[in-house]
C-alpha positions as CSV (number, residue, x, y, z in Angstrom):
1,X,59.7,-1.7,-50.8
2,X,56.5,-1.8,-48.7
3,X,57.3,-1.1,-45.1
4,X,56.1,-3.6,-42.4
5,X,56.2,-1.4,-39.4
6,X,56.7,2.4,-40.2
7,X,53.9,4.4,-41.5
8,X,53.7,8.1,-42.5
9,X,54.3,9.1,-38.8
10,X,56.4,6.4,-37.0
11,X,54.8,3.1,-36.0
12,X,51.4,3.2,-35.0
13,X,48.4,0.7,-34.2
14,X,46.0,-0.5,-31.6
15,X,47.5,-1.3,-28.2
16,X,48.6,-4.9,-27.6
17,X,47.9,-5.8,-31.1
18,X,50.8,-6.0,-33.9
19,X,52.8,-3.9,-34.3
20,X,52.0,-2.0,-31.1
21,X,53.0,-4.6,-28.6
22,X,55.6,-4.5,-25.7
23,X,57.7,-7.1,-27.5
24,X,58.1,-5.0,-30.5
25,X,58.7,-1.8,-28.6
26,X,61.5,-3.4,-26.9
27,X,63.0,-4.7,-30.1
28,X,62.6,-1.0,-31.4
29,X,64.7,0.0,-28.5
30,X,67.4,-2.4,-29.1
31,X,67.3,-1.7,-33.0
32,X,67.4,2.1,-32.7
33,X,69.9,2.0,-29.7
34,X,72.2,-0.1,-31.8
35,X,72.2,2.3,-34.9
36,X,72.6,5.5,-32.9
37,X,75.3,4.0,-30.6
38,X,78.3,5.6,-32.1
39,X,81.2,7.0,-30.4
40,X,82.8,6.3,-26.9
41,X,80.6,8.7,-25.0
42,X,77.8,7.8,-22.9
43,X,74.7,7.5,-25.1
44,X,71.4,8.9,-24.1
45,X,67.7,8.7,-25.3
46,X,64.8,10.8,-24.0
47,X,61.3,9.4,-24.0
48,X,58.2,11.4,-23.7
49,X,54.5,10.3,-23.9
50,X,51.0,11.4,-23.9
51,X,48.5,10.3,-21.4
52,X,47.3,7.0,-22.9
53,X,46.9,3.9,-20.5
54,X,49.2,1.9,-22.8
55,X,51.9,4.6,-22.5
56,X,53.0,3.0,-19.3
57,X,53.4,-0.5,-21.0
58,X,55.2,0.7,-24.2
59,X,57.5,3.2,-22.0
60,X,58.9,0.2,-19.9
61,X,59.3,-2.0,-22.9
62,X,61.3,0.7,-24.8
63,X,63.4,1.4,-21.5
64,X,64.1,-2.4,-21.5
65,X,65.3,-2.2,-25.2
66,X,67.4,1.0,-24.9
67,X,69.3,0.1,-21.8
68,X,69.8,-3.3,-23.0
69,X,71.6,-1.7,-26.1
70,X,73.5,0.4,-23.6
71,X,71.8,3.7,-23.8
72,X,71.0,5.8,-20.7
73,X,67.3,6.8,-20.7
74,X,65.7,10.1,-19.5
75,X,61.9,9.7,-19.0
76,X,60.0,13.0,-19.4
77,X,56.6,11.8,-18.6
78,X,53.6,13.5,-20.3
79,X,55.0,16.2,-22.7
80,X,54.1,17.5,-26.2
81,X,55.7,15.9,-29.1
82,X,57.6,19.3,-29.9
83,X,58.9,19.1,-26.4
84,X,60.6,15.9,-27.0
85,X,62.2,17.2,-30.2
86,X,63.3,20.3,-28.3
87,X,64.7,18.3,-25.5
88,X,66.5,15.9,-27.6
89,X,68.6,18.7,-28.8
90,X,68.8,20.5,-25.7
91,X,69.9,17.5,-23.6
92,X,72.3,16.4,-26.4
93,X,70.6,13.1,-26.6
94,X,71.3,10.5,-29.5
95,X,67.7,9.9,-30.0
96,X,64.3,11.1,-29.0
97,X,61.1,9.2,-28.8
98,X,57.5,10.2,-28.3
99,X,55.0,7.4,-27.3
100,X,51.6,8.7,-28.9
101,X,49.0,8.2,-31.6
102,X,48.4,11.9,-31.8
103,X,44.7,12.5,-32.4
104,X,43.6,8.9,-32.4
105,X,41.5,7.5,-29.6
106,X,43.2,5.9,-26.7
107,X,43.0,2.3,-27.7
108,X,45.7,3.3,-30.3
109,X,49.1,4.3,-29.6
110,X,52.6,4.8,-31.5
111,X,56.2,5.5,-31.5
112,X,57.6,8.6,-33.3
113,X,61.4,8.9,-33.4
114,X,63.6,11.9,-33.6
115,X,67.4,12.3,-34.6
116,X,69.9,14.1,-32.4
117,X,69.0,17.1,-34.5
118,X,65.4,17.0,-33.3
119,X,63.9,16.0,-36.8
120,X,62.0,12.9,-37.5
121,X,64.0,10.3,-39.0
122,X,64.3,9.8,-42.7
123,X,62.7,7.0,-44.7
124,X,66.1,5.5,-45.2
125,X,66.8,5.5,-41.4
126,X,63.4,3.8,-40.8
127,X,64.4,1.2,-43.5
128,X,67.5,0.4,-41.5
129,X,65.6,0.0,-38.2
130,X,63.2,-2.3,-40.0
131,X,66.0,-4.5,-41.3
132,X,67.3,-4.8,-37.8
133,X,63.8,-5.7,-36.4
134,X,63.7,-8.7,-38.7
135,X,67.0,-10.0,-37.4
136,X,68.3,-11.8,-34.3
137,X,69.7,-8.9,-32.3
138,X,71.2,-10.9,-29.5
139,X,74.9,-9.9,-30.5
140,X,74.0,-6.1,-30.4
141,X,73.2,-6.3,-26.6
142,X,75.5,-4.5,-24.4
143,X,78.1,-6.1,-22.1
144,X,76.8,-6.7,-18.5
145,X,78.9,-3.7,-17.2
146,X,77.7,-1.4,-19.9
147,X,73.9,-1.9,-19.6
148,X,72.2,1.6,-19.6
149,X,70.5,3.4,-16.6
150,X,67.1,5.0,-16.6
151,X,65.9,7.9,-14.6
152,X,62.8,10.1,-14.6
153,X,63.3,13.8,-15.0
154,X,59.7,15.4,-15.1
155,X,61.0,18.8,-14.2
156,X,62.6,19.2,-17.7
157,X,59.1,20.1,-19.1
158,X,59.5,23.5,-17.7
159,X,62.5,23.8,-20.2
160,X,59.9,23.4,-22.9
161,X,57.5,25.9,-21.3
162,X,60.2,28.6,-21.3
163,X,61.1,27.7,-24.8
164,X,57.5,28.2,-26.0
165,X,57.3,31.5,-24.0
166,X,60.3,32.8,-25.7
167,X,58.7,32.5,-29.0
168,X,56.1,35.2,-28.2
169,X,57.5,38.6,-29.4
170,X,59.1,40.8,-26.6
171,X,56.7,43.5,-27.1
172,X,53.7,41.4,-26.7
173,X,51.9,40.5,-23.5
174,X,48.7,38.4,-23.3
175,X,47.3,40.6,-20.5
176,X,43.7,41.3,-21.2
177,X,42.9,38.3,-23.1
178,X,40.6,35.6,-21.8
179,X,41.9,32.4,-23.6
180,X,40.0,29.2,-23.5
181,X,42.2,26.1,-24.0
182,X,41.3,22.5,-24.7
183,X,44.2,20.4,-24.0
184,X,42.4,17.1,-25.3
185,X,43.2,15.4,-22.0
186,X,46.5,14.9,-23.6
187,X,50.2,15.7,-23.4
188,X,49.8,19.3,-23.2
189,X,47.3,19.3,-20.1
190,X,50.2,20.7,-17.6
191,X,52.3,22.7,-19.9
192,X,49.9,24.8,-22.2
193,X,47.7,26.4,-19.7
194,X,50.7,27.1,-17.3
195,X,52.6,28.8,-20.3
196,X,49.4,30.8,-21.3
197,X,48.9,32.1,-17.7
198,X,52.7,32.9,-17.1
199,X,52.3,35.2,-20.3
200,X,49.5,37.0,-18.7
201,X,46.4,35.5,-20.1
202,X,43.2,35.0,-18.1
203,X,43.1,31.2,-18.9
204,X,40.2,28.8,-18.9
205,X,41.1,25.3,-19.3
206,X,39.1,22.1,-20.4
207,X,40.4,18.8,-21.4
208,X,42.9,18.9,-18.6
209,X,41.8,15.9,-16.4
210,X,43.3,12.7,-18.2
211,X,42.6,9.3,-16.9
212,X,44.3,7.1,-19.4
213,X,41.1,6.6,-21.6
214,X,39.7,9.9,-22.3
215,X,42.5,11.4,-24.6
216,X,40.8,12.9,-27.6
217,X,37.5,11.8,-26.5
218,X,34.8,14.4,-27.5
219,X,37.6,17.1,-27.0
220,X,40.8,18.5,-28.5
221,X,41.2,19.6,-32.2
222,X,39.3,16.7,-33.7
223,X,36.2,17.4,-31.4
224,X,36.1,21.2,-31.0
225,X,32.5,21.3,-29.9
226,X,33.3,21.4,-26.2
227,X,35.6,24.3,-26.8
228,X,33.1,26.2,-28.9
229,X,30.7,25.7,-26.1
230,X,33.1,27.0,-23.4
231,X,34.1,30.1,-25.5
232,X,30.4,31.1,-25.6
233,X,29.9,30.2,-22.0
234,X,33.0,32.2,-20.5
235,X,32.9,34.9,-23.3
236,X,36.5,34.1,-24.2
237,X,38.2,36.2,-26.7
238,X,39.9,33.1,-28.3
239,X,39.7,29.4,-28.1
240,X,43.0,27.0,-28.7
241,X,42.2,23.4,-29.3
242,X,45.2,21.1,-29.3
243,X,45.4,17.4,-30.1
244,X,46.5,14.5,-27.9
245,X,50.1,15.1,-28.4
246,X,49.8,18.9,-29.0
247,X,51.6,19.0,-32.3
248,X,48.6,20.5,-33.9
249,X,46.1,23.4,-33.3
250,X,42.9,24.7,-34.3
251,X,41.4,28.1,-33.1
252,X,38.0,29.1,-32.2
253,X,37.1,32.7,-32.7
254,X,35.0,34.9,-30.4
255,X,31.8,33.9,-32.2
256,X,32.5,30.0,-31.8
257,X,33.6,29.6,-35.4
258,X,36.5,27.1,-36.2
259,X,39.7,28.5,-37.8
260,X,41.6,25.7,-39.4
261,X,45.3,25.4,-40.3
262,X,45.1,27.1,-43.7
263,X,43.5,30.2,-42.2
264,X,46.3,30.2,-39.3
265,X,49.2,29.7,-42.0
266,X,47.7,32.7,-43.9
267,X,47.7,34.9,-40.7
268,X,51.4,33.9,-40.0
269,X,52.6,34.1,-43.4
270,X,51.0,37.8,-43.6
271,X,52.5,38.7,-40.3
272,X,56.0,37.4,-40.9
273,X,56.2,38.9,-44.4
274,X,55.4,42.2,-43.1
275,X,58.0,41.9,-40.4
276,X,60.7,40.7,-42.9
277,X,60.8,37.3,-41.1
278,X,59.4,35.1,-44.0
279,X,61.8,32.9,-45.5
280,X,61.5,31.8,-49.2
281,X,58.9,33.1,-51.7
282,X,55.9,31.8,-49.6
283,X,55.0,28.8,-47.4
284,X,54.8,24.9,-47.8
285,X,51.6,23.0,-47.2
286,X,50.4,19.6,-48.5
287,X,48.1,18.9,-51.5
288,X,45.0,19.0,-49.2
289,X,45.3,22.7,-48.3
290,X,42.6,24.7,-49.9
291,X,42.9,26.4,-53.1
292,X,41.5,29.5,-51.4
293,X,44.7,29.7,-49.6
294,X,46.9,29.4,-52.7
295,X,44.8,32.3,-54.5
296,X,45.1,34.4,-51.3
297,X,48.9,34.0,-51.2
298,X,49.3,34.7,-54.8
299,X,47.4,38.0,-54.3
300,X,50.2,38.9,-51.9
301,X,53.1,37.8,-54.2
302,X,53.6,34.8,-52.2
303,X,53.6,31.1,-53.4
304,X,52.1,28.0,-51.9
305,X,54.4,25.0,-52.4
306,X,52.6,21.7,-52.1
307,X,53.9,18.3,-50.7
308,X,52.4,14.8,-49.9
309,X,50.1,14.4,-47.0
310,X,52.1,14.3,-43.7
311,X,54.0,17.0,-41.8
312,X,57.3,15.1,-42.3
313,X,57.1,15.9,-46.1
314,X,56.3,19.5,-45.3
315,X,59.3,19.7,-43.0
316,X,61.6,18.0,-45.5
317,X,60.6,20.4,-48.4
318,X,61.1,23.3,-45.9
319,X,64.6,22.1,-44.9
320,X,65.7,21.5,-48.5
321,X,64.3,24.9,-49.9
322,X,64.8,27.4,-47.2
323,X,61.2,28.0,-46.0
324,X,60.3,28.6,-42.4
325,X,56.6,28.6,-42.3
326,X,54.7,25.3,-43.3
327,X,51.9,23.2,-42.2
328,X,48.5,21.3,-42.8
329,X,45.1,21.9,-43.0
330,X,44.6,19.9,-40.1
331,X,46.5,22.3,-37.9
332,X,50.0,21.0,-38.0
333,X,51.9,24.1,-38.1
334,X,55.7,24.1,-38.5
335,X,57.7,27.3,-37.7
336,X,61.3,26.2,-38.3
337,X,62.7,29.5,-36.6
338,X,61.3,27.8,-33.2
339,X,61.4,24.1,-33.9
340,X,61.8,21.1,-35.9
341,X,58.1,19.8,-36.0
342,X,54.5,20.9,-35.6
343,X,53.9,22.7,-32.3
344,X,50.3,23.6,-31.6
345,X,51.2,25.9,-28.7
346,X,53.9,27.9,-30.4
347,X,51.5,28.3,-33.4
348,X,48.8,29.6,-31.1
349,X,51.2,32.2,-29.5
350,X,52.0,33.6,-33.0
351,X,48.2,33.8,-33.6
352,X,47.9,35.7,-30.1
353,X,50.7,38.0,-31.1
354,X,48.9,39.1,-34.2
355,X,45.6,39.5,-32.4
356,X,47.2,41.7,-29.6
357,X,49.3,43.8,-32.1
358,X,46.5,44.6,-34.5
359,X,44.1,45.2,-31.6
360,X,41.3,43.5,-33.5
361,X,39.2,40.6,-32.7
362,X,40.2,37.1,-33.6
363,X,37.5,36.7,-36.2
364,X,38.8,39.8,-38.1
365,X,42.5,38.7,-37.7
366,X,42.0,35.1,-38.7
367,X,39.5,35.3,-41.6
368,X,41.9,35.9,-44.5
369,X,40.1,34.2,-47.4
370,X,36.8,32.3,-48.0
371,X,37.7,28.6,-48.7
372,X,36.8,27.2,-52.0
373,X,34.2,24.4,-51.8
374,X,36.0,21.2,-51.2
375,X,34.6,17.8,-51.3
376,X,36.5,14.6,-50.1
377,X,35.1,11.2,-50.4
378,X,36.6,7.7,-49.9
379,X,35.9,4.5,-51.9
380,X,36.8,1.1,-50.3
381,X,39.1,-1.1,-52.9
382,X,40.9,-4.3,-52.8
383,X,44.4,-3.9,-51.2
384,X,47.0,-2.7,-53.7
385,X,44.4,-1.7,-56.6
386,X,46.1,0.6,-59.0
387,X,44.7,3.8,-60.5
388,X,46.3,3.1,-63.7
389,X,43.2,1.3,-65.2
390,X,42.4,2.9,-68.6
391,X,38.9,3.6,-67.6
392,X,39.8,5.2,-64.4
393,X,42.7,7.3,-66.2
394,X,40.1,8.6,-68.6
395,X,37.7,9.6,-66.1
396,X,40.3,11.4,-64.2
397,X,41.5,13.3,-67.3
398,X,38.0,14.3,-68.2
399,X,37.4,15.6,-64.6
400,X,40.7,17.6,-64.7
401,X,39.7,19.2,-68.1
402,X,36.2,20.1,-66.8
403,X,37.6,21.8,-63.5
404,X,40.5,23.5,-65.7
405,X,41.5,26.6,-64.0
406,X,38.5,26.9,-61.8
407,X,39.2,24.0,-59.4
408,X,41.5,21.2,-58.5
409,X,41.4,17.4,-58.4
410,X,43.4,15.1,-56.0
411,X,43.2,11.2,-56.1
412,X,45.4,9.4,-53.9
413,X,45.4,6.0,-52.0
414,X,45.3,6.1,-48.2
415,X,48.6,5.3,-46.6
416,X,46.9,3.4,-43.7
417,X,43.7,1.8,-45.3
418,X,42.6,0.0,-48.5
419,X,40.9,3.3,-49.8
420,X,41.2,5.5,-52.6
421,X,40.5,9.2,-51.5
422,X,38.9,11.4,-54.1
423,X,39.0,15.2,-53.4
424,X,37.9,17.9,-55.7
425,X,37.6,21.7,-55.0
426,X,36.3,24.5,-57.2
427,X,34.0,27.5,-57.3
428,X,30.9,25.7,-58.2
429,X,29.9,23.4,-55.3
430,X,27.4,21.4,-57.3
431,X,30.0,21.0,-60.0
432,X,32.5,19.5,-57.5
433,X,30.2,17.2,-55.8
434,X,29.2,15.7,-59.1
435,X,32.6,15.2,-60.3
436,X,33.7,13.5,-57.1
437,X,30.5,11.1,-57.2
438,X,31.2,10.3,-60.7
439,X,34.7,9.5,-60.0
440,X,33.7,7.2,-57.1
441,X,31.1,5.4,-59.4
442,X,33.9,4.8,-61.9
443,X,36.4,3.6,-59.4
444,X,33.7,1.2,-57.7
445,X,32.7,-0.2,-61.0
446,X,36.3,-1.1,-62.0
447,X,36.8,-2.6,-58.3
448,X,33.7,-4.8,-58.7
449,X,34.9,-6.2,-62.1
450,X,38.3,-6.9,-60.9
């Protein structure tokens, strides 16, 4: 069944347009509060947010909904998404909420929900919430004497800072490292620089002056050019680029070259395997991770297990199959020994530990393989267009046969737009580009006929 409100990562959209309105946010509070209001104890919810202007509006609407449902609300203020997940467990809350649209521009916002175990809600649970949102929930409201209370507890962000610091191995200090960090004018603008400084680093910070509308604006992991420039300017040993809610990270080496999530997972997998810390026979990533990563891991007797796009699917596979390292090419790195969701700061600390222990430069430590040429293009189609057309299926089969063992083909509908994404990768860039262009032409022709 097609879902009306939830996408691949909670509810998301442009502020003050459906579904990202205060009215719906309040109804989400009532619906979620109703579902998680089990037992005789006082129920509590923690709410964090990034620095978007619309966060104030949505925060207050959610508070109204949760308190109306009888839950007590703890307002954390600006804090990374992994901090909300951690504090949901630490404070024994029944539910955790992060108000953020991650790497999107400030006009957008979103609502991410975590269960009492700190993990994002399942599809089935989100389906229950959607059902309630479509109903009259007046009967679910708390009695007058049972309405919840709300209080702001900004000091609890330091619990997250201490948690992040403890993930750095005890034998490692960051003294002697000059670290440039770009906080994307987002949720980590306070916690990330402070954690790095307390661990001994010489910290140079940019993207730490949020004003409500500059989150992810020409900064952060989606726009690392500012950090690349700063690394050169201050001669930093490493650059760390977070996104708006700090659940993803990219690294910039001392030469200003970007290191993506695939390389970072390779570094951590190698390190943890050598230390006997790696669980499972490899790591978990999505279908978008580069073939070069898969080959690199295979050369070290490790496997790459692929999932659908979305860190929630990576986490789900990790939990079901006993893996403790997973992530996405975009920089979502999930280390389940330390947390339940992607954590940009914690992942960066693992990379810094490798740099310090090996006594080598970031460029030496973080270049584990040469990426295979990868080409991704989108073609706009009518909503709901199927890839089961005979002509399209034959073209895909021909392309797969041509790539054979020298490459990989991935064709998938976008989860948020009426687009078909066509991606191919292989050792011959010219061949890969031609195959993608030919498939785009076939899909476009079928679309036009339809």
